[in-house]
KETOR-466024 format. One record per residue: x, z negated, y negated of N, C-alpha, C in turn; residue number from 1; residue in three letters. Coordinates in Angstrom, 2 decimals, m for minus. Layout:
<atoms>
<atom><n_px>X</n_px><n_pz>Z</n_pz><n_py>Y</n_py><ca_px>X</ca_px><ca_pz>Z</ca_pz><ca_py>Y</ca_py><c_px>X</c_px><c_pz>Z</c_pz><c_py>Y</c_py><nr>NUM</nr><rest>ALA</rest></atom>
...
</atoms>
This chain:
<atoms>
<atom><n_px>9.59</n_px><n_pz>0.25</n_pz><n_py>10.15</n_py><ca_px>10.82</ca_px><ca_pz>0.14</ca_pz><ca_py>11.53</ca_py><c_px>9.49</c_px><c_pz>m0.10</c_pz><c_py>12.69</c_py><nr>1</nr><rest>MET</rest></atom>
<atom><n_px>10.13</n_px><n_pz>1.01</n_pz><n_py>13.85</n_py><ca_px>9.16</ca_px><ca_pz>0.95</ca_pz><ca_py>14.60</ca_py><c_px>9.73</c_px><c_pz>0.13</c_pz><c_py>15.65</c_py><nr>2</nr><rest>GLU</rest></atom>
<atom><n_px>9.16</n_px><n_pz>m0.78</n_pz><n_py>16.63</n_py><ca_px>9.79</ca_px><ca_pz>m1.98</ca_pz><ca_py>17.84</ca_py><c_px>9.39</c_px><c_pz>m1.13</c_pz><c_py>18.71</c_py><nr>3</nr><rest>THR</rest></atom>
<atom><n_px>9.51</n_px><n_pz>m1.71</n_pz><n_py>20.18</n_py><ca_px>9.21</ca_px><ca_pz>m1.94</ca_pz><ca_py>20.98</ca_py><c_px>7.38</c_px><c_pz>m2.62</c_pz><c_py>21.33</c_py><nr>4</nr><rest>ALA</rest></atom>
<atom><n_px>7.07</n_px><n_pz>m2.94</n_pz><n_py>20.68</n_py><ca_px>6.00</ca_px><ca_pz>m3.77</ca_pz><ca_py>20.08</ca_py><c_px>4.89</c_px><c_pz>m3.21</c_pz><c_py>19.60</c_py><nr>5</nr><rest>GLN</rest></atom>
<atom><n_px>6.12</n_px><n_pz>m2.43</n_pz><n_py>18.08</n_py><ca_px>5.11</ca_px><ca_pz>m1.91</ca_pz><ca_py>17.29</ca_py><c_px>5.59</c_px><c_pz>m1.70</c_pz><c_py>16.26</c_py><nr>6</nr><rest>GLY</rest></atom>
<atom><n_px>4.35</n_px><n_pz>m1.72</n_pz><n_py>15.11</n_py><ca_px>5.82</ca_px><ca_pz>m0.67</ca_pz><ca_py>13.40</ca_py><c_px>5.39</c_px><c_pz>m1.89</c_pz><c_py>13.21</c_py><nr>7</nr><rest>VAL</rest></atom>
<atom><n_px>6.43</n_px><n_pz>m2.23</n_pz><n_py>12.02</n_py><ca_px>6.49</ca_px><ca_pz>m2.59</ca_pz><ca_py>10.34</ca_py><c_px>6.50</c_px><c_pz>m2.00</c_pz><c_py>9.24</c_py><nr>8</nr><rest>VAL</rest></atom>
<atom><n_px>5.93</n_px><n_pz>m2.30</n_pz><n_py>8.18</n_py><ca_px>6.16</ca_px><ca_pz>m1.15</ca_pz><ca_py>7.16</ca_py><c_px>6.56</c_px><c_pz>m1.59</c_pz><c_py>6.35</c_py><nr>9</nr><rest>VAL</rest></atom>
<atom><n_px>7.69</n_px><n_pz>m1.41</n_pz><n_py>5.65</n_py><ca_px>8.33</ca_px><ca_pz>m2.03</ca_pz><ca_py>4.29</ca_py><c_px>7.66</c_px><c_pz>m1.59</c_pz><c_py>3.66</c_py><nr>10</nr><rest>VAL</rest></atom>
<atom><n_px>7.60</n_px><n_pz>m1.62</n_pz><n_py>2.35</n_py><ca_px>6.49</ca_px><ca_pz>m1.08</ca_pz><ca_py>1.33</ca_py><c_px>5.29</c_px><c_pz>m0.32</c_pz><c_py>1.42</c_py><nr>11</nr><rest>ASP</rest></atom>
<atom><n_px>4.67</n_px><n_pz>0.22</n_pz><n_py>0.48</n_py><ca_px>3.52</ca_px><ca_pz>1.38</ca_pz><ca_py>0.81</ca_py><c_px>3.82</c_px><c_pz>2.28</c_pz><c_py>m0.24</c_py><nr>12</nr><rest>THR</rest></atom>
<atom><n_px>3.21</n_px><n_pz>3.08</n_pz><n_py>m0.18</n_py><ca_px>3.82</ca_px><ca_pz>4.31</ca_pz><ca_py>m1.23</ca_py><c_px>2.17</c_px><c_pz>4.03</c_pz><c_py>m2.52</c_py><nr>13</nr><rest>SER</rest></atom>
<atom><n_px>2.70</n_px><n_pz>4.94</n_pz><n_py>m3.91</n_py><ca_px>1.75</ca_px><ca_pz>4.79</ca_pz><ca_py>m4.33</ca_py><c_px>0.69</c_px><c_pz>5.83</c_pz><c_py>m4.58</c_py><nr>14</nr><rest>LEU</rest></atom>
<atom><n_px>0.62</n_px><n_pz>6.90</n_pz><n_py>m3.73</n_py><ca_px>m0.15</ca_px><ca_pz>8.30</ca_pz><ca_py>m3.73</ca_py><c_px>m1.77</c_px><c_pz>7.57</c_pz><c_py>m2.51</c_py><nr>15</nr><rest>LEU</rest></atom>
<atom><n_px>m2.41</n_px><n_pz>7.81</n_pz><n_py>m2.21</n_py><ca_px>m3.30</ca_px><ca_pz>7.80</ca_pz><ca_py>m1.06</ca_py><c_px>m3.15</c_px><c_pz>8.67</c_pz><c_py>m0.15</c_py><nr>16</nr><rest>ASN</rest></atom>
<atom><n_px>m1.93</n_px><n_pz>10.34</n_pz><n_py>m0.39</n_py><ca_px>m2.02</ca_px><ca_pz>11.16</ca_pz><ca_py>0.13</ca_py><c_px>m0.68</c_px><c_pz>10.33</c_pz><c_py>1.28</c_py><nr>17</nr><rest>SER</rest></atom>
<atom><n_px>m0.02</n_px><n_pz>9.89</n_pz><n_py>0.81</n_py><ca_px>1.03</ca_px><ca_pz>9.08</ca_pz><ca_py>1.52</ca_py><c_px>0.23</c_px><c_pz>7.72</c_pz><c_py>1.88</c_py><nr>18</nr><rest>ASP</rest></atom>
<atom><n_px>m0.47</n_px><n_pz>7.64</n_pz><n_py>2.12</n_py><ca_px>m0.76</ca_px><ca_pz>6.34</ca_pz><ca_py>2.78</ca_py><c_px>m1.60</c_px><c_pz>6.93</c_pz><c_py>3.81</c_py><nr>19</nr><rest>ILE</rest></atom>
<atom><n_px>m2.31</n_px><n_pz>8.06</n_pz><n_py>3.48</n_py><ca_px>m3.21</ca_px><ca_pz>8.50</ca_pz><ca_py>5.15</ca_py><c_px>m2.20</c_px><c_pz>9.18</c_pz><c_py>5.61</c_py><nr>20</nr><rest>ALA</rest></atom>
<atom><n_px>m0.75</n_px><n_pz>9.78</n_pz><n_py>4.99</n_py><ca_px>0.15</ca_px><ca_pz>10.16</ca_pz><ca_py>6.49</ca_py><c_px>0.80</c_px><c_pz>9.16</c_pz><c_py>6.86</c_py><nr>21</nr><rest>ALA</rest></atom>
<atom><n_px>1.42</n_px><n_pz>7.85</n_pz><n_py>6.38</n_py><ca_px>1.65</ca_px><ca_pz>7.23</ca_pz><ca_py>7.11</ca_py><c_px>0.52</c_px><c_pz>6.24</c_pz><c_py>7.99</c_py><nr>22</nr><rest>LEU</rest></atom>
<atom><n_px>m0.68</n_px><n_pz>6.18</n_pz><n_py>7.58</n_py><ca_px>m1.96</ca_px><ca_pz>6.18</ca_pz><ca_py>8.46</ca_py><c_px>m1.89</c_px><c_pz>6.84</c_pz><c_py>10.13</c_py><nr>23</nr><rest>GLU</rest></atom>
<atom><n_px>m1.82</n_px><n_pz>8.05</n_pz><n_py>9.89</n_py><ca_px>m1.71</ca_px><ca_pz>9.37</ca_pz><ca_py>11.07</ca_py><c_px>m0.43</c_px><c_pz>9.05</c_pz><c_py>11.75</c_py><nr>24</nr><rest>ALA</rest></atom>
<atom><n_px>0.75</n_px><n_pz>8.80</n_pz><n_py>11.31</n_py><ca_px>2.20</ca_px><ca_pz>8.59</ca_pz><ca_py>11.97</ca_py><c_px>1.60</c_px><c_pz>6.98</c_pz><c_py>12.64</c_py><nr>25</nr><rest>ARG</rest></atom>
<atom><n_px>1.19</n_px><n_pz>6.14</n_pz><n_py>12.21</n_py><ca_px>0.94</ca_px><ca_pz>4.96</ca_pz><ca_py>12.87</ca_py><c_px>m0.13</c_px><c_pz>5.41</c_pz><c_py>14.04</c_py><nr>26</nr><rest>LEU</rest></atom>
<atom><n_px>m1.07</n_px><n_pz>6.01</n_pz><n_py>14.20</n_py><ca_px>m2.15</ca_px><ca_pz>6.33</ca_pz><ca_py>15.31</ca_py><c_px>m1.14</c_px><c_pz>7.47</c_pz><c_py>16.17</c_py><nr>27</nr><rest>VAL</rest></atom>
<atom><n_px>m0.64</n_px><n_pz>8.48</n_pz><n_py>15.46</n_py><ca_px>0.04</ca_px><ca_pz>8.69</ca_pz><ca_py>16.07</ca_py><c_px>1.08</c_px><c_pz>7.98</c_pz><c_py>17.52</c_py><nr>28</nr><rest>ALA</rest></atom>
<atom><n_px>2.00</n_px><n_pz>7.38</n_pz><n_py>17.11</n_py><ca_px>2.60</ca_px><ca_pz>6.60</ca_pz><ca_py>17.58</ca_py><c_px>2.14</c_px><c_pz>5.64</c_pz><c_py>18.53</c_py><nr>29</nr><rest>LEU</rest></atom>
<atom><n_px>0.77</n_px><n_pz>5.26</n_pz><n_py>18.51</n_py><ca_px>0.04</ca_px><ca_pz>4.61</ca_pz><ca_py>19.33</ca_py><c_px>0.36</c_px><c_pz>3.13</c_pz><c_py>19.33</c_py><nr>30</nr><rest>ASP</rest></atom>
<atom><n_px>0.98</n_px><n_pz>2.65</n_pz><n_py>18.62</n_py><ca_px>1.32</ca_px><ca_pz>1.16</ca_pz><ca_py>18.65</ca_py><c_px>0.91</c_px><c_pz>0.63</c_pz><c_py>17.47</c_py><nr>31</nr><rest>LYS</rest></atom>
<atom><n_px>0.66</n_px><n_pz>m0.97</n_pz><n_py>17.84</n_py><ca_px>0.01</ca_px><ca_pz>m1.96</ca_pz><ca_py>16.38</ca_py><c_px>1.05</c_px><c_pz>m1.77</c_pz><c_py>15.72</c_py><nr>32</nr><rest>PRO</rest></atom>
<atom><n_px>0.08</n_px><n_pz>m1.85</n_pz><n_py>13.96</n_py><ca_px>0.60</ca_px><ca_pz>m2.09</ca_pz><ca_py>12.80</ca_py><c_px>1.10</c_px><c_pz>m4.23</c_pz><c_py>13.24</c_py><nr>33</nr><rest>LEU</rest></atom>
<atom><n_px>2.35</n_px><n_pz>m4.55</n_pz><n_py>12.87</n_py><ca_px>2.36</ca_px><ca_pz>m5.76</ca_pz><ca_py>12.95</ca_py><c_px>2.82</c_px><c_pz>m6.57</c_pz><c_py>11.89</c_py><nr>34</nr><rest>LEU</rest></atom>
<atom><n_px>2.77</n_px><n_pz>m5.94</n_pz><n_py>10.64</n_py><ca_px>2.95</ca_px><ca_pz>m6.45</ca_pz><ca_py>9.33</ca_py><c_px>3.81</c_px><c_pz>m5.48</c_pz><c_py>8.51</c_py><nr>35</nr><rest>GLY</rest></atom>
<atom><n_px>3.16</n_px><n_pz>m5.55</n_pz><n_py>6.85</n_py><ca_px>3.98</ca_px><ca_pz>m5.35</ca_pz><ca_py>5.84</ca_py><c_px>5.00</c_px><c_pz>m5.83</c_pz><c_py>5.41</c_py><nr>36</nr><rest>VAL</rest></atom>
<atom><n_px>5.53</n_px><n_pz>m5.63</n_pz><n_py>4.77</n_py><ca_px>6.47</ca_px><ca_pz>m6.41</ca_pz><ca_py>3.77</ca_py><c_px>6.94</c_px><c_pz>m5.31</c_pz><c_py>2.46</c_py><nr>37</nr><rest>PHE</rest></atom>
<atom><n_px>6.22</n_px><n_pz>m6.50</n_pz><n_py>1.15</n_py><ca_px>6.48</ca_px><ca_pz>m6.06</ca_pz><ca_py>m0.45</ca_py><c_px>7.47</c_px><c_pz>m6.55</c_pz><c_py>m0.78</c_py><nr>38</nr><rest>VAL</rest></atom>
<atom><n_px>8.78</n_px><n_pz>m5.54</n_pz><n_py>m1.15</n_py><ca_px>9.80</ca_px><ca_pz>m6.21</ca_pz><ca_py>m1.40</ca_py><c_px>9.60</c_px><c_pz>m6.20</c_pz><c_py>m2.65</c_py><nr>39</nr><rest>THR</rest></atom>
<atom><n_px>9.01</n_px><n_pz>m5.89</n_pz><n_py>m3.69</n_py><ca_px>8.94</ca_px><ca_pz>m6.01</ca_pz><ca_py>m5.48</ca_py><c_px>7.42</c_px><c_pz>m5.51</c_pz><c_py>m6.06</c_py><nr>40</nr><rest>HIS</rest></atom>
<atom><n_px>7.10</n_px><n_pz>m5.48</n_pz><n_py>m6.80</n_py><ca_px>5.80</ca_px><ca_pz>m5.50</ca_pz><ca_py>m7.73</ca_py><c_px>5.84</c_px><c_pz>m4.16</c_pz><c_py>m8.72</c_py><nr>41</nr><rest>ALA</rest></atom>
<atom><n_px>6.36</n_px><n_pz>m2.83</n_pz><n_py>m7.58</n_py><ca_px>5.85</ca_px><ca_pz>m2.22</ca_pz><ca_py>m8.25</ca_py><c_px>5.43</c_px><c_pz>m1.08</c_pz><c_py>m7.58</c_py><nr>42</nr><rest>HIS</rest></atom>
<atom><n_px>3.95</n_px><n_pz>m0.36</n_pz><n_py>m8.56</n_py><ca_px>3.03</ca_px><ca_pz>m0.07</ca_pz><ca_py>m8.12</ca_py><c_px>3.62</c_px><c_pz>0.82</c_pz><c_py>m6.85</c_py><nr>43</nr><rest>PRO</rest></atom>
<atom><n_px>4.36</n_px><n_pz>2.01</n_pz><n_py>m7.02</n_py><ca_px>4.56</ca_px><ca_pz>2.19</ca_pz><ca_py>m5.47</ca_py><c_px>4.93</c_px><c_pz>1.74</c_pz><c_py>m4.60</c_py><nr>44</nr><rest>ASP</rest></atom>
<atom><n_px>5.58</n_px><n_pz>0.77</n_pz><n_py>m4.08</n_py><ca_px>5.74</ca_px><ca_pz>m0.21</ca_pz><ca_py>m3.02</ca_py><c_px>4.22</c_px><c_pz>m1.14</c_pz><c_py>m2.75</c_py><nr>45</nr><rest>HIS</rest></atom>
<atom><n_px>3.80</n_px><n_pz>m1.13</n_pz><n_py>m3.73</n_py><ca_px>2.29</ca_px><ca_pz>m2.00</ca_pz><ca_py>m3.18</ca_py><c_px>1.19</c_px><c_pz>m1.21</c_pz><c_py>m2.92</c_py><nr>46</nr><rest>PHE</rest></atom>
<atom><n_px>0.75</n_px><n_pz>m0.77</n_pz><n_py>m4.18</n_py><ca_px>m0.37</ca_px><ca_pz>m0.14</ca_pz><ca_py>m3.96</ca_py><c_px>m1.11</c_px><c_pz>0.58</c_pz><c_py>m2.52</c_py><nr>47</nr><rest>ASN</rest></atom>
<atom><n_px>m0.79</n_px><n_pz>1.10</n_pz><n_py>m1.48</n_py><ca_px>m0.95</ca_px><ca_pz>1.20</ca_pz><ca_py>m0.28</ca_py><c_px>m1.11</c_px><c_pz>0.38</c_pz><c_py>0.55</c_py><nr>48</nr><rest>GLY</rest></atom>
<atom><n_px>m0.59</n_px><n_pz>m0.68</n_pz><n_py>0.44</n_py><ca_px>m0.71</ca_px><ca_pz>m2.26</ca_pz><ca_py>0.82</ca_py><c_px>m2.72</c_px><c_pz>m2.43</c_pz><c_py>1.39</c_py><nr>49</nr><rest>VAL</rest></atom>
<atom><n_px>m3.76</n_px><n_pz>m2.74</n_pz><n_py>0.64</n_py><ca_px>m4.57</ca_px><ca_pz>m2.68</ca_pz><ca_py>0.62</ca_py><c_px>m5.46</c_px><c_pz>m1.59</c_pz><c_py>1.76</c_py><nr>50</nr><rest>HIS</rest></atom>
<atom><n_px>m5.49</n_px><n_pz>m0.61</n_pz><n_py>1.71</n_py><ca_px>m5.82</ca_px><ca_pz>0.96</ca_pz><ca_py>2.57</ca_py><c_px>m5.05</c_px><c_pz>0.78</c_pz><c_py>3.73</c_py><nr>51</nr><rest>ALA</rest></atom>
<atom><n_px>m3.83</n_px><n_pz>0.58</n_pz><n_py>3.87</n_py><ca_px>m3.63</ca_px><ca_pz>0.39</ca_pz><ca_py>4.99</ca_py><c_px>m3.85</c_px><c_pz>m0.94</c_pz><c_py>6.26</c_py><nr>52</nr><rest>LEU</rest></atom>
<atom><n_px>m4.21</n_px><n_pz>m1.93</n_pz><n_py>5.10</n_py><ca_px>m4.88</ca_px><ca_pz>m3.18</ca_pz><ca_py>6.25</ca_py><c_px>m5.86</c_px><c_pz>m3.33</c_pz><c_py>6.30</c_py><nr>53</nr><rest>VAL</rest></atom>
<atom><n_px>m6.78</n_px><n_pz>m2.56</n_pz><n_py>5.86</n_py><ca_px>m7.95</ca_px><ca_pz>m2.61</ca_pz><ca_py>5.36</ca_py><c_px>m9.19</c_px><c_pz>m3.12</c_pz><c_py>6.99</c_py><nr>54</nr><rest>ALA</rest></atom>
<atom><n_px>m8.61</n_px><n_pz>m2.07</n_pz><n_py>7.37</n_py><ca_px>m9.18</ca_px><ca_pz>m2.19</ca_pz><ca_py>8.56</ca_py><c_px>m8.13</c_px><c_pz>m2.68</c_pz><c_py>10.13</c_py><nr>55</nr><rest>ASP</rest></atom>
<atom><n_px>m7.70</n_px><n_pz>m3.61</n_pz><n_py>9.77</n_py><ca_px>m6.62</ca_px><ca_pz>m4.67</ca_pz><ca_py>10.64</ca_py><c_px>m6.08</c_px><c_pz>m5.57</c_pz><c_py>10.18</c_py><nr>56</nr><rest>ARG</rest></atom>
<atom><n_px>m7.75</n_px><n_pz>m6.68</n_pz><n_py>9.90</n_py><ca_px>m7.47</ca_px><ca_pz>m7.61</ca_pz><ca_py>9.05</ca_py><c_px>m6.43</c_px><c_pz>m9.17</c_pz><c_py>9.70</c_py><nr>57</nr><rest>ARG</rest></atom>
<atom><n_px>m6.20</n_px><n_pz>m8.60</n_pz><n_py>10.47</n_py><ca_px>m5.17</ca_px><ca_pz>m9.40</ca_pz><ca_py>11.63</ca_py><c_px>m3.85</c_px><c_pz>m9.39</c_pz><c_py>11.37</c_py><nr>58</nr><rest>ASP</rest></atom>
<atom><n_px>m3.36</n_px><n_pz>m8.01</n_pz><n_py>10.28</n_py><ca_px>m2.03</ca_px><ca_pz>m7.75</ca_pz><ca_py>9.90</ca_py><c_px>m1.94</c_px><c_pz>m8.57</c_pz><c_py>8.87</c_py><nr>59</nr><rest>VAL</rest></atom>
<atom><n_px>m0.44</n_px><n_pz>m9.28</n_pz><n_py>8.97</n_py><ca_px>m0.33</ca_px><ca_pz>m10.01</ca_pz><ca_py>7.36</ca_py><c_px>0.36</c_px><c_pz>m9.43</c_pz><c_py>6.66</c_py><nr>60</nr><rest>PRO</rest></atom>
<atom><n_px>0.68</n_px><n_pz>m9.43</n_pz><n_py>5.76</n_py><ca_px>0.88</ca_px><ca_pz>m8.91</ca_pz><ca_py>4.32</ca_py><c_px>2.16</c_px><c_pz>m10.05</c_pz><c_py>3.96</c_py><nr>61</nr><rest>VAL</rest></atom>
<atom><n_px>3.43</n_px><n_pz>m9.82</n_pz><n_py>3.70</n_py><ca_px>4.68</ca_px><ca_pz>m10.98</ca_pz><ca_py>3.11</ca_py><c_px>4.77</c_px><c_pz>m9.93</c_pz><c_py>2.23</c_py><nr>62</nr><rest>TYR</rest></atom>
<atom><n_px>4.97</n_px><n_pz>m11.49</n_pz><n_py>1.26</n_py><ca_px>6.14</ca_px><ca_pz>m11.17</ca_pz><ca_py>m0.19</ca_py><c_px>6.38</c_px><c_pz>m12.08</c_pz><c_py>m0.32</c_py><nr>63</nr><rest>ALA</rest></atom>
<atom><n_px>7.11</n_px><n_pz>m12.50</n_pz><n_py>m1.56</n_py><ca_px>7.68</ca_px><ca_pz>m13.35</ca_pz><ca_py>m2.37</ca_py><c_px>6.48</c_px><c_pz>m13.81</c_pz><c_py>m3.12</c_py><nr>64</nr><rest>THR</rest></atom>
<atom><n_px>6.85</n_px><n_pz>m15.63</n_pz><n_py>m3.26</n_py><ca_px>5.70</ca_px><ca_pz>m16.55</ca_pz><ca_py>m4.20</ca_py><c_px>5.74</c_px><c_pz>m15.24</c_pz><c_py>m5.39</c_py><nr>65</nr><rest>ALA</rest></atom>
<atom><n_px>6.92</n_px><n_pz>m14.94</n_pz><n_py>m6.04</n_py><ca_px>7.05</ca_px><ca_pz>m14.45</ca_pz><ca_py>m7.26</ca_py><c_px>6.31</c_px><c_pz>m12.87</c_pz><c_py>m7.27</c_py><nr>66</nr><rest>GLY</rest></atom>
<atom><n_px>6.46</n_px><n_pz>m12.65</n_pz><n_py>m6.26</n_py><ca_px>6.19</ca_px><ca_pz>m10.98</ca_pz><ca_py>m6.07</ca_py><c_px>4.40</c_px><c_pz>m10.64</c_pz><c_py>m5.69</c_py><nr>67</nr><rest>VAL</rest></atom>
<atom><n_px>4.41</n_px><n_pz>m11.46</n_pz><n_py>m5.19</n_py><ca_px>3.01</ca_px><ca_pz>m11.58</ca_pz><ca_py>m4.70</ca_py><c_px>1.92</c_px><c_pz>m12.23</c_pz><c_py>m6.38</c_py><nr>68</nr><rest>ALA</rest></atom>
<atom><n_px>2.37</n_px><n_pz>m13.15</n_pz><n_py>m7.17</n_py><ca_px>2.17</ca_px><ca_pz>m13.50</ca_pz><ca_py>m8.23</ca_py><c_px>2.40</c_px><c_pz>m12.27</c_pz><c_py>m9.13</c_py><nr>69</nr><rest>LYS</rest></atom>
<atom><n_px>3.38</n_px><n_pz>m11.72</n_pz><n_py>m9.26</n_py><ca_px>3.37</ca_px><ca_pz>m10.37</ca_pz><ca_py>m10.02</ca_py><c_px>2.39</c_px><c_pz>m9.24</c_pz><c_py>m10.17</c_py><nr>70</nr><rest>THR</rest></atom>
<atom><n_px>2.11</n_px><n_pz>m9.15</n_pz><n_py>m8.98</n_py><ca_px>1.20</ca_px><ca_pz>m8.17</ca_pz><ca_py>m8.58</ca_py><c_px>m0.37</c_px><c_pz>m8.43</c_pz><c_py>m9.09</c_py><nr>71</nr><rest>ILE</rest></atom>
<atom><n_px>m0.40</n_px><n_pz>m9.85</n_pz><n_py>m8.37</n_py><ca_px>m1.76</ca_px><ca_pz>m10.31</ca_pz><ca_py>m8.70</ca_py><c_px>m2.09</c_px><c_pz>m10.13</c_pz><c_py>m10.43</c_py><nr>72</nr><rest>GLY</rest></atom>
<atom><n_px>m1.51</n_px><n_pz>m10.03</n_pz><n_py>m10.73</n_py><ca_px>m1.34</ca_px><ca_pz>m9.87</ca_pz><ca_py>m12.65</ca_py><c_px>m1.05</c_px><c_pz>m9.08</c_pz><c_py>m13.01</c_py><nr>73</nr><rest>GLU</rest></atom>
<atom><n_px>m1.04</n_px><n_pz>m7.72</n_pz><n_py>m12.06</n_py><ca_px>m0.74</ca_px><ca_pz>m6.23</ca_pz><ca_py>m12.52</ca_py><c_px>m1.34</c_px><c_pz>m5.11</c_pz><c_py>m12.18</c_py><nr>74</nr><rest>ILE</rest></atom>
<atom><n_px>m1.64</n_px><n_pz>m5.27</n_pz><n_py>m10.66</n_py><ca_px>m2.33</ca_px><ca_pz>m4.71</ca_pz><ca_py>m9.58</ca_py><c_px>m3.33</c_px><c_pz>m3.68</c_pz><c_py>m10.37</c_py><nr>75</nr><rest>ALA</rest></atom>
<atom><n_px>m4.69</n_px><n_pz>m4.65</n_pz><n_py>m11.11</n_py><ca_px>m5.61</ca_px><ca_pz>m3.75</ca_pz><ca_py>m11.45</ca_py><c_px>m5.64</c_px><c_pz>m2.67</c_pz><c_py>m12.83</c_py><nr>76</nr><rest>ASP</rest></atom>
<atom><n_px>m4.38</n_px><n_pz>m3.71</n_pz><n_py>m13.59</n_py><ca_px>m4.10</ca_px><ca_pz>m2.56</ca_pz><ca_py>m14.32</ca_py><c_px>m3.04</c_px><c_pz>m1.52</c_pz><c_py>m14.25</c_py><nr>77</nr><rest>ALA</rest></atom>
<atom><n_px>m2.91</n_px><n_pz>m1.55</n_pz><n_py>m13.25</n_py><ca_px>m1.81</ca_px><ca_pz>m0.27</ca_pz><ca_py>m12.79</ca_py><c_px>m2.91</c_px><c_pz>0.73</c_pz><c_py>m12.08</c_py><nr>78</nr><rest>LYS</rest></atom>
<atom><n_px>m3.42</n_px><n_pz>0.52</n_pz><n_py>m11.18</n_py><ca_px>m4.36</ca_px><ca_pz>0.88</ca_pz><ca_py>m10.67</ca_py><c_px>m5.25</c_px><c_pz>1.69</c_pz><c_py>m11.80</c_py><nr>79</nr><rest>ARG</rest></atom>
<atom><n_px>m5.63</n_px><n_pz>1.42</n_pz><n_py>m12.66</n_py><ca_px>m6.38</ca_px><ca_pz>1.78</ca_pz><ca_py>m13.78</ca_py><c_px>m5.59</c_px><c_pz>2.59</c_pz><c_py>m14.38</c_py><nr>80</nr><rest>ALA</rest></atom>
<atom><n_px>m4.53</n_px><n_pz>2.49</n_pz><n_py>m14.61</n_py><ca_px>m3.33</ca_px><ca_pz>3.48</ca_pz><ca_py>m15.21</ca_py><c_px>m3.06</c_px><c_pz>4.98</c_pz><c_py>m14.81</c_py><nr>81</nr><rest>GLN</rest></atom>
<atom><n_px>m3.06</n_px><n_pz>4.37</n_pz><n_py>m13.28</n_py><ca_px>m2.60</ca_px><ca_pz>5.57</ca_pz><ca_py>m12.30</ca_py><c_px>m3.05</c_px><c_pz>6.32</c_pz><c_py>m11.59</c_py><nr>82</nr><rest>TRP</rest></atom>
<atom><n_px>m5.06</n_px><n_pz>5.92</n_pz><n_py>m12.03</n_py><ca_px>m6.24</ca_px><ca_pz>6.35</ca_pz><ca_py>m11.18</ca_py><c_px>m6.43</c_px><c_pz>7.48</c_pz><c_py>m11.88</c_py><nr>83</nr><rest>GLY</rest></atom>
<atom><n_px>m7.89</n_px><n_pz>8.14</n_pz><n_py>m11.38</n_py><ca_px>m8.44</ca_px><ca_pz>9.07</ca_pz><ca_py>m12.18</ca_py><c_px>m8.62</c_px><c_pz>9.41</c_pz><c_py>m13.49</c_py><nr>84</nr><rest>PRO</rest></atom>
<atom><n_px>m8.21</n_px><n_pz>9.88</n_pz><n_py>m14.86</n_py><ca_px>m8.82</ca_px><ca_pz>9.99</ca_pz><ca_py>m15.70</ca_py><c_px>m9.96</c_px><c_pz>10.16</c_pz><c_py>m16.22</c_py><nr>85</nr><rest>SER</rest></atom>
<atom><n_px>m10.87</n_px><n_pz>9.49</n_pz><n_py>m16.63</n_py><ca_px>m11.99</ca_px><ca_pz>9.54</ca_pz><ca_py>m17.51</ca_py><c_px>m12.30</c_px><c_pz>10.16</c_pz><c_py>m18.86</c_py><nr>86</nr><rest>THR</rest></atom>
<atom><n_px>m10.95</n_px><n_pz>10.69</n_pz><n_py>m19.17</n_py><ca_px>m10.84</ca_px><ca_pz>11.21</ca_pz><ca_py>m20.83</ca_py><c_px>m10.95</c_px><c_pz>12.41</c_pz><c_py>m20.63</c_py><nr>87</nr><rest>VAL</rest></atom>
<atom><n_px>m12.14</n_px><n_pz>13.20</n_pz><n_py>m21.54</n_py><ca_px>m12.24</ca_px><ca_pz>14.24</ca_pz><ca_py>m21.26</ca_py><c_px>m11.37</c_px><c_pz>15.39</c_pz><c_py>m22.41</c_py><nr>88</nr><rest>THR</rest></atom>
<atom><n_px>m10.92</n_px><n_pz>16.40</n_pz><n_py>m22.41</n_py><ca_px>m9.79</ca_px><ca_pz>17.06</ca_pz><ca_py>m22.97</ca_py><c_px>m10.88</c_px><c_pz>17.57</c_pz><c_py>m24.02</c_py><nr>89</nr><rest>SER</rest></atom>
<atom><n_px>m11.86</n_px><n_pz>17.58</n_pz><n_py>m24.44</n_py><ca_px>m12.62</ca_px><ca_pz>18.23</ca_pz><ca_py>m25.51</ca_py><c_px>m12.72</c_px><c_pz>19.19</c_pz><c_py>m25.98</c_py><nr>90</nr><rest>GLY</rest></atom>
<atom><n_px>m12.39</n_px><n_pz>20.15</n_pz><n_py>m24.66</n_py><ca_px>m12.93</ca_px><ca_pz>21.55</ca_pz><ca_py>m25.22</ca_py><c_px>m14.64</c_px><c_pz>21.57</c_pz><c_py>m24.40</c_py><nr>91</nr><rest>ARG</rest></atom>
<atom><n_px>m14.79</n_px><n_pz>23.12</n_pz><n_py>m24.81</n_py><ca_px>m16.16</ca_px><ca_pz>23.30</ca_pz><ca_py>m24.79</ca_py><c_px>m16.43</c_px><c_pz>24.29</c_pz><c_py>m24.29</c_py><nr>92</nr><rest>ARG</rest></atom>
</atoms>
């Protein structure tokens, strides 16, 4: 959501390419990121938060206590599940 003062992001994306596109859009707008709201604990809603705020340590991230708790419990496992595979195909 773009406001006169800056931008508020509601949920982020799962894919790094989508976060890069969002980052490019924020740069093009030349407005500060005011905050990020995470509505629920599905990876396609929270996975990009860290990348989006990594260089903006003063940007608040909001979620309900239940959503934050669930993300804390599942984030590492979900990132491992959706990350690059380390399994080889067995082909020679």
